Backbone as ProteinMPNN parsed JSONL, in Angstrom:
{"seq_chain_A": "MSRVPSLSSPFLLGFDEIERALDRVVKGADGYPPYNIERCDRANGQPERLRITLAVAGFTRDQLDVTIEENQLVIRGRQQDDKARQYIHRGIAARHFQRTFVLAEGMLVLGADLKNGLLSIDLARPEPEKVVKTIAINEHE", "coords_chain_A": {"N_chain_A": [[42.691, 111.001, 100.08], [40.055, 113.125, 100.508], [37.928, 115.195, 102.697], [34.994, 117.538, 102.344], [34.307, 119.753, 104.232], [31.211, 120.635, 105.66], [29.769, 122.741, 107.388], [27.585, 124.342, 107.441], [25.162, 123.963, 107.985], [21.694, 124.328, 109.171], [21.254, 123.161, 111.415], [23.671, 122.944, 113.042], [25.092, 124.86, 115.187], [27.21, 127.203, 116.213], [29.573, 126.243, 115.308], [31.691, 128.01, 113.657], [34.217, 128.694, 114.224], [35.585, 126.386, 114.133], [35.161, 125.713, 111.402], [36.742, 127.515, 110.362], [39.118, 126.754, 111.19], [39.637, 124.714, 109.871], [39.646, 125.48, 107.236], [42.304, 127.03, 107.389], [44.185, 124.768, 107.961], [44.077, 123.516, 105.587], [44.688, 125.319, 103.671], [47.391, 125.497, 104.144], [48.629, 123.002, 103.889], [51.013, 121.384, 102.411], [52.113, 118.708, 101.607], [54.77, 118.075, 102.517], [56.401, 117.478, 105.421], [55.981, 113.813, 104.521], [53.411, 112.016, 106.299], [51.862, 109.858, 108.521], [48.876, 108.76, 110.296], [47.846, 106.705, 112.98], [45.907, 104.601, 114.551], [46.101, 103.378, 117.76], [46.222, 100.589, 119.626], [43.797, 99.84, 122.357], [44.806, 99.766, 125.956], [43.686, 97.886, 128.631], [41.499, 99.495, 129.405], [42.507, 102.088, 129.166], [42.123, 105.395, 127.551], [41.259, 106.342, 124.278], [44.185, 106.05, 121.577], [46.189, 107.926, 119.701], [48.628, 107.81, 116.831], [50.758, 110.307, 115.499], [53.137, 110.048, 112.743], [55.809, 111.568, 111.446], [57.921, 111.787, 108.501], [61.133, 112.632, 108.999], [63.689, 112.713, 108.177], [67.242, 113.629, 108.331], [66.82, 115.639, 109.87], [67.598, 116.954, 112.986], [67.102, 116.648, 116.416], [67.191, 118.957, 117.753], [66.524, 120.775, 115.589], [63.8, 120.438, 115.359], [60.307, 121.403, 116.211], [57.826, 121.025, 118.338], [54.459, 122.176, 119.54], [51.709, 123.166, 120.828], [49.336, 125.059, 119.926], [46.687, 127.109, 120.408], [44.776, 125.008, 120.447], [45.816, 123.761, 118.23], [47.975, 121.359, 117.005], [51.253, 121.97, 116.129], [53.739, 121.294, 114.181], [57.319, 121.979, 113.534], [60.03, 122.291, 111.62], [63.36, 123.384, 110.833], [66.061, 123.751, 108.903], [69.551, 124.425, 108.062], [71.719, 125.817, 105.678], [74.802, 124.331, 104.901], [77.308, 126.263, 104.896], [79.842, 125.587, 104.38], [80.589, 123.526, 102.946], [81.06, 122.118, 99.856], [79.239, 121.48, 96.933], [79.142, 119.199, 94.247], [76.878, 117.86, 93.292], [73.377, 118.705, 94.056], [70.965, 117.159, 95.515], [69.817, 117.023, 97.942], [68.046, 119.312, 99.51], [68.191, 121.515, 102.149], [65.515, 122.022, 104.355], [62.681, 123.886, 105.446], [59.898, 123.42, 107.096], [56.572, 123.448, 108.12], [53.527, 121.971, 109.885], [50.333, 121.124, 110.172], [47.855, 119.992, 112.678], [44.577, 120.071, 113.625], [43.344, 119.974, 116.805], [40.748, 118.216, 118.643], [38.776, 119.098, 120.982], [39.753, 118.365, 124.082], [41.587, 116.596, 123.475], [44.837, 115.154, 124.205], [48.118, 115.585, 124.072], [50.662, 113.072, 124.503], [53.315, 112.94, 124.204], [56.465, 112.938, 122.191], [58.857, 111.587, 120.087], [61.909, 111.105, 118.299], [63.228, 108.955, 116.007], [65.282, 107.031, 114.145], [65.265, 108.794, 112.039], [62.085, 109.605, 111.936], [59.62, 111.233, 113.253], [57.724, 110.8, 116.253], [54.203, 111.568, 117.361], [52.265, 111.054, 119.991], [48.926, 110.549, 120.924], [46.274, 111.222, 123.135], [42.662, 110.415, 123.379], [40.448, 111.031, 125.433], [37.547, 109.641, 126.837], [34.728, 111.234, 126.311], [32.665, 113.321, 128.669], [29.626, 112.232, 129.977], [26.981, 114.727, 129.788], [24.073, 115.358, 131.008], [21.521, 117.484, 130.583], [18.796, 119.464, 132.173], [16.782, 121.932, 131.244], [14.916, 124.506, 132.676], [11.575, 125.657, 131.644], [10.417, 128.524, 131.36], [7.366, 130.006, 132.194], [5.079, 132.569, 130.74], [2.67, 134.841, 131.161]], "CA_chain_A": [[41.129, 111.214, 100.324], [39.816, 114.533, 101.333], [36.992, 115.618, 102.826], [34.696, 118.643, 102.231], [33.459, 120.075, 105.421], [29.862, 121.185, 105.298], [29.3, 123.042, 108.311], [26.687, 125.62, 107.133], [23.459, 123.3, 108.346], [21.004, 125.171, 110.271], [21.404, 122.437, 112.897], [25.34, 123.038, 113.82], [25.012, 126.067, 115.555], [28.384, 127.758, 116.939], [31.062, 125.966, 114.71], [32.18, 128.883, 112.724], [35.583, 128.545, 114.565], [36.177, 125.017, 113.692], [35.258, 125.98, 110.015], [38.037, 128.679, 110.15], [40.386, 126.447, 111.46], [39.865, 123.769, 108.732], [40.093, 126.394, 106.091], [43.767, 127.333, 107.765], [44.847, 123.938, 107.789], [43.818, 123.06, 104.209], [45.396, 126.217, 102.906], [48.667, 125.095, 104.647], [48.93, 121.675, 103.465], [51.87, 121.299, 100.928], [52.371, 117.531, 101.389], [55.873, 117.708, 103.094], [56.944, 116.096, 105.229], [55.057, 113.04, 104.688], [53.12, 111.594, 107.503], [50.753, 108.723, 109.003], [47.993, 108.946, 111.558], [47.3, 105.493, 113.191], [44.951, 104.361, 115.791], [47.122, 102.845, 118.685], [45.371, 99.644, 120.356], [43.833, 100.279, 123.774], [44.985, 98.786, 126.994], [43.261, 98.102, 129.964], [40.643, 100.654, 129.822], [42.686, 103.407, 128.649], [41.482, 106.259, 126.488], [41.728, 105.839, 122.772], [45.097, 106.477, 121.488], [46.448, 108.137, 118.105], [49.834, 108.482, 116.647], [51.463, 110.792, 114.239], [54.301, 109.921, 112.275], [56.275, 112.256, 110.026], [59.107, 111.068, 107.884], [61.93, 113.839, 108.928], [65.062, 112.22, 107.857], [67.963, 114.565, 108.091], [66.635, 116.714, 110.891], [67.969, 116.452, 114.35], [66.132, 117.225, 117.617], [67.028, 120.635, 118.008], [65.923, 121.428, 114.284], [62.491, 120.263, 115.279], [59.523, 121.932, 117.423], [56.216, 120.414, 118.453], [53.954, 122.984, 120.025], [50.115, 123.391, 120.832], [48.69, 126.653, 119.678], [45.366, 127.417, 120.175], [44.131, 124.106, 119.85], [46.348, 122.989, 116.882], [49.418, 120.689, 116.992], [52.189, 122.179, 115.372], [55.153, 120.594, 114.197], [58.135, 122.761, 112.824], [61.263, 121.963, 111.117], [64.202, 124.335, 110.346], [67.357, 123.213, 108.478], [70.424, 125.652, 107.901], [72.464, 125.323, 104.626], [76.431, 124.482, 105.546], [78.033, 127.196, 103.834], [81.286, 125.383, 104.224], [80.449, 122.466, 101.877], [81.093, 122.395, 98.319], [78.624, 120.403, 95.983], [78.967, 118.776, 92.972], [75.254, 117.645, 92.674], [72.971, 118.732, 95.332], [69.686, 116.741, 95.486], [68.779, 116.867, 98.944], [68.063, 120.532, 100.146], [68.076, 121.964, 103.676], [64.284, 122.697, 104.158], [61.947, 124.422, 106.401], [58.317, 123.374, 106.955], [55.481, 123.548, 109.171], [52.696, 120.698, 109.584], [49.441, 121.574, 111.546], [46.88, 119.597, 113.129], [43.923, 120.7, 114.394], [43.019, 118.926, 117.728], [39.38, 118.138, 119.222], [38.378, 119.508, 122.411], [39.864, 117.38, 125.157], [42.716, 115.8, 123.155], [45.999, 115.25, 125.122], [49.577, 115.22, 123.623], [51.293, 112.451, 125.52], [54.778, 112.801, 123.8], [56.981, 112.793, 121.075], [60.059, 110.44, 120.03], [62.49, 110.892, 117.042], [64.039, 107.564, 115.987], [65.402, 106.551, 112.677], [64.251, 109.687, 110.917], [60.867, 109.432, 112.118], [59.079, 111.607, 114.537], [56.289, 110.025, 116.431], [53.739, 111.938, 118.568], [51.259, 110.192, 120.867], [47.744, 111.66, 121.562], [45.202, 110.433, 123.891], [41.334, 110.84, 123.205], [39.573, 110.473, 126.634], [35.925, 109.608, 126.78], [33.844, 112.471, 126.673], [31.732, 113.045, 130.185], [28.532, 112.327, 129.378], [26.401, 115.281, 130.58], [22.717, 115.58, 130.513], [20.994, 119.136, 131.86], [17.398, 119.594, 132.147], [16.591, 123.293, 131.161], [13.85, 125.047, 133.116], [11.171, 126.496, 130.844], [9.384, 129.664, 132.054], [5.923, 130.244, 131.698], [4.788, 133.624, 130.895], [0.85, 135.046, 130.746]], "C_chain_A": [[40.938, 112.701, 100.966], [38.057, 114.864, 101.527], [36.265, 117.38, 102.603], [33.526, 119.059, 103.388], [32.211, 121.104, 104.987], [29.048, 121.782, 106.795], [28.186, 124.372, 108.67], [25.177, 125.063, 107.518], [23.177, 124.037, 109.216], [20.847, 124.534, 111.548], [22.514, 122.561, 113.675], [25.424, 124.493, 113.924], [26.376, 126.138, 116.501], [29.609, 126.873, 116.36], [32.051, 126.64, 113.7], [33.657, 128.825, 112.907], [36.271, 127.383, 113.878], [36.079, 125.084, 112.051], [36.666, 126.72, 109.621], [39.055, 127.809, 110.256], [40.643, 125.399, 110.333], [40.015, 124.287, 107.433], [42.01, 126.52, 106.082], [44.385, 125.987, 107.499], [45.035, 123.083, 106.333], [44.7, 123.926, 103.412], [47.07, 125.86, 103.463], [49.419, 123.912, 104.56], [49.644, 121.412, 102.077], [52.344, 119.795, 100.577], [53.746, 117.168, 101.846], [55.939, 118.233, 104.601], [55.664, 114.937, 105.111], [54.522, 112.622, 105.904], [51.881, 110.504, 107.687], [50.181, 109.167, 110.011], [47.552, 107.625, 111.722], [46.63, 105.596, 114.426], [45.868, 103.392, 116.615], [45.831, 101.63, 119.375], [44.946, 100.198, 122.177], [44.231, 99.161, 124.708], [44.365, 99.049, 128.118], [42.294, 99.134, 130.277], [40.951, 101.997, 129.586], [42.135, 104.09, 127.633], [42.115, 105.62, 125.015], [42.979, 106.69, 122.559], [45.43, 106.757, 120.091], [47.957, 108.276, 118.291], [50.039, 108.858, 115.466], [52.628, 110.898, 113.997], [54.886, 110.555, 111.15], [57.596, 111.868, 109.717], [59.999, 112.422, 108.256], [63.264, 113.697, 108.784], [65.944, 113.426, 107.581], [68.055, 115.624, 108.883], [66.896, 116.284, 112.136], [66.993, 116.979, 115.561], [65.883, 118.707, 117.937], [66.725, 121.333, 116.923], [64.453, 121.15, 114.183], [61.534, 120.885, 116.582], [58.219, 121.169, 117.117], [55.856, 121.117, 119.662], [52.585, 122.939, 119.768], [49.749, 124.765, 120.793], [47.486, 126.895, 119.599], [44.428, 125.685, 119.683], [44.615, 123.232, 118.772], [47.952, 122.562, 117.423], [50.116, 121.116, 115.847], [53.548, 122.041, 115.312], [56.097, 121.325, 113.149], [59.426, 122.35, 112.521], [62.113, 122.884, 110.506], [65.609, 123.946, 110.007], [68.199, 124.325, 108.148], [71.258, 124.987, 106.911], [74.066, 125.494, 105.378], [77.039, 124.841, 104.333], [79.575, 126.55, 103.536], [81.352, 124.13, 103.111], [80.587, 123.112, 100.341], [80.563, 121.312, 97.43], [78.596, 120.16, 94.858], [77.706, 118.508, 92.296], [74.889, 117.482, 94.053], [71.379, 118.348, 95.111], [68.931, 116.666, 96.839], [69.195, 118.447, 99.565], [67.559, 120.668, 101.635], [66.632, 122.737, 103.406], [63.776, 123.155, 105.455], [60.681, 123.879, 106.324], [57.381, 123.391, 108.426], [54.198, 122.671, 109.006], [51.776, 121.12, 110.741], [48.096, 120.671, 111.301], [45.715, 120.012, 113.983], [43.133, 119.574, 115.719], [41.615, 119.348, 118.331], [39.704, 118.715, 120.612], [39.102, 118.269, 123.263], [41.323, 116.513, 124.537], [44.02, 116.232, 123.816], [47.027, 114.834, 124.323], [50.381, 114.569, 124.527], [52.735, 112.723, 125.453], [55.282, 112.868, 122.751], [58.363, 112.303, 121.01], [60.555, 110.881, 118.793], [63.421, 109.777, 117.216], [64.003, 107.301, 114.787], [64.72, 107.656, 111.659], [62.633, 109.898, 110.979], [60.298, 109.971, 113.256], [57.609, 111.025, 114.693], [55.786, 111.003, 117.703], [52.521, 111.487, 118.752], [50.094, 110.995, 121.342], [46.946, 110.718, 122.113], [43.787, 111.164, 123.616], [40.453, 110.594, 124.693], [38.202, 110.589, 126.399], [35.395, 111.076, 127.162], [33.066, 112.307, 127.898], [30.285, 113.215, 129.493], [27.388, 113.402, 130.217], [24.969, 115.613, 130.237], [21.993, 116.844, 131.362], [19.932, 119.385, 131.297], [17.606, 121.181, 132.102], [15.038, 123.78, 131.659], [13.091, 125.562, 131.903], [10.111, 127.417, 131.884], [8.324, 129.712, 131.253], [5.571, 131.813, 131.954], [3.145, 134.135, 130.635], [0.833, 136.375, 130.181]], "O_chain_A": [[41.671, 113.22, 101.808], [37.192, 114.771, 100.657], [37.02, 118.347, 102.709], [32.325, 118.793, 103.422], [32.258, 122.063, 104.216], [27.968, 121.348, 107.198], [28.026, 125.064, 109.675], [24.169, 125.744, 107.33], [23.984, 124.489, 110.028], [20.433, 125.088, 112.566], [22.458, 122.336, 114.884], [25.746, 125.242, 113.003], [26.603, 125.303, 117.376], [30.636, 126.848, 117.039], [32.951, 126.074, 113.08], [34.378, 128.891, 111.912], [37.302, 127.444, 113.208], [36.953, 124.485, 111.425], [37.436, 126.431, 108.704], [39.989, 127.965, 109.469], [41.786, 125.242, 109.905], [40.49, 123.586, 106.54], [42.778, 126.228, 105.166], [45.276, 126.07, 106.653], [45.898, 122.245, 106.072], [45.422, 123.428, 102.549], [47.905, 126.246, 102.645], [50.556, 123.744, 105.003], [49.109, 121.27, 100.977], [52.878, 119.564, 99.492], [54.063, 115.996, 101.647], [55.533, 119.359, 104.888], [54.543, 115.177, 105.559], [55.294, 112.894, 106.824], [50.994, 110.469, 106.834], [50.782, 109.958, 110.739], [46.883, 107.165, 110.797], [46.76, 106.523, 115.225], [46.412, 102.526, 115.929], [44.659, 101.969, 119.532], [45.696, 100.784, 122.958], [44.096, 97.961, 124.465], [44.376, 100.159, 128.65], [42.286, 99.628, 131.404], [40.155, 102.931, 129.688], [41.615, 103.424, 126.738], [43.01, 104.813, 124.761], [43.077, 107.794, 123.095], [45.04, 105.958, 119.24], [48.536, 108.653, 119.31], [49.733, 108.212, 114.464], [53.361, 111.615, 114.678], [54.588, 110.221, 110.004], [58.39, 111.622, 110.626], [59.52, 113.433, 107.745], [64.019, 114.547, 109.256], [65.575, 114.235, 106.729], [68.967, 116.451, 108.839], [66.43, 115.192, 112.459], [66.125, 117.814, 115.304], [64.89, 119.369, 118.236], [66.61, 122.549, 117.08], [63.824, 121.491, 113.181], [61.939, 120.857, 117.744], [57.729, 120.82, 116.043], [56.502, 120.966, 120.699], [52.186, 122.702, 118.628], [49.934, 125.511, 121.755], [47.084, 126.906, 118.436], [43.659, 125.482, 118.744], [44.047, 122.201, 118.411], [48.789, 123.235, 118.024], [49.771, 120.78, 114.714], [54.381, 122.49, 116.099], [55.748, 121.318, 111.969], [60.004, 121.964, 113.537], [61.632, 123.327, 109.464], [66.363, 123.817, 110.971], [67.564, 125.352, 107.907], [71.573, 123.807, 107.066], [74.443, 126.395, 106.127], [77.259, 124.254, 103.274], [80.32, 126.949, 102.641], [82.403, 123.98, 102.488], [80.3, 124.22, 99.887], [81.257, 120.333, 97.158], [77.942, 120.957, 94.184], [77.426, 118.782, 91.129], [75.389, 116.783, 94.936], [70.621, 119.163, 94.585], [67.746, 116.347, 96.942], [70.312, 118.75, 99.983], [66.662, 119.996, 102.144], [66.461, 123.676, 102.629], [64.365, 122.855, 106.494], [60.287, 123.88, 105.157], [57.785, 123.335, 109.587], [53.769, 122.652, 107.852], [52.137, 121.395, 111.885], [47.446, 120.57, 110.261], [45.983, 120.31, 115.146], [42.489, 118.561, 115.445], [41.309, 120.527, 118.51], [40.805, 118.724, 121.162], [38.829, 117.135, 122.87], [41.998, 115.843, 125.319], [44.308, 117.417, 123.983], [46.928, 113.715, 123.819], [50.896, 115.264, 125.404], [53.395, 112.752, 126.491], [54.383, 112.871, 121.909], [59.089, 112.63, 121.949], [59.654, 111.118, 117.989], [64.183, 109.589, 118.164], [62.93, 107.274, 114.183], [63.9, 107.445, 110.766], [62.043, 110.365, 110.005], [60.39, 109.323, 114.299], [56.713, 110.828, 113.873], [56.459, 111.257, 118.702], [51.696, 111.472, 117.839], [50.237, 111.983, 122.061], [46.871, 109.56, 121.702], [43.745, 112.394, 123.625], [39.713, 109.611, 124.646], [37.717, 111.554, 125.81], [35.672, 111.789, 128.126], [32.775, 111.155, 128.218], [29.926, 114.084, 128.699], [26.911, 112.954, 131.259], [24.736, 116.149, 129.153], [21.999, 117.004, 132.583], [19.871, 119.551, 130.079], [18.469, 121.705, 132.806], [14.059, 123.41, 131.011], [13.828, 125.959, 131.0], [9.35, 127.085, 132.793], [8.247, 129.54, 130.036], [5.704, 132.324, 133.066], [2.542, 133.566, 129.725], [-0.225, 136.863, 129.783]]}, "name": "protein", "num_of_chains": 1, "seq": "MSRVPSLSSPFLLGFDEIERALDRVVKGADGYPPYNIERCDRANGQPERLRITLAVAGFTRDQLDVTIEENQLVIRGRQQDDKARQYIHRGIAARHFQRTFVLAEGMLVLGADLKNGLLSIDLARPEPEKVVKTIAINEHE"}
């Protein structure tokens, strides 16, 4: 399922950077590695939690990087070919990947775990502070 962002409405002001970020993410999505995004149960008034799980079978912890770059969660994997091996058949290729997720303002990355070929990254979305600000109206004659 894909959504087509329409941020060109005259009622949406200042969203140019978000639209550019969405364009970058869509252009960089090649489908590898496959991933899930799930909503985790809230516990005792904790903020909403999300978990991104990527299937990274064959990658070790040292071959994976998880970084935050300009409000984007970037996951990179780098594998090197083992030149000493002689393959009769090679169906599993050493691959590189980069998967990028745009994070909403205020999203926190809680941590990452690698277990059984699955890389799980936990995020929290704290409740935004409700702010009401009165704007003074100047009168000119």
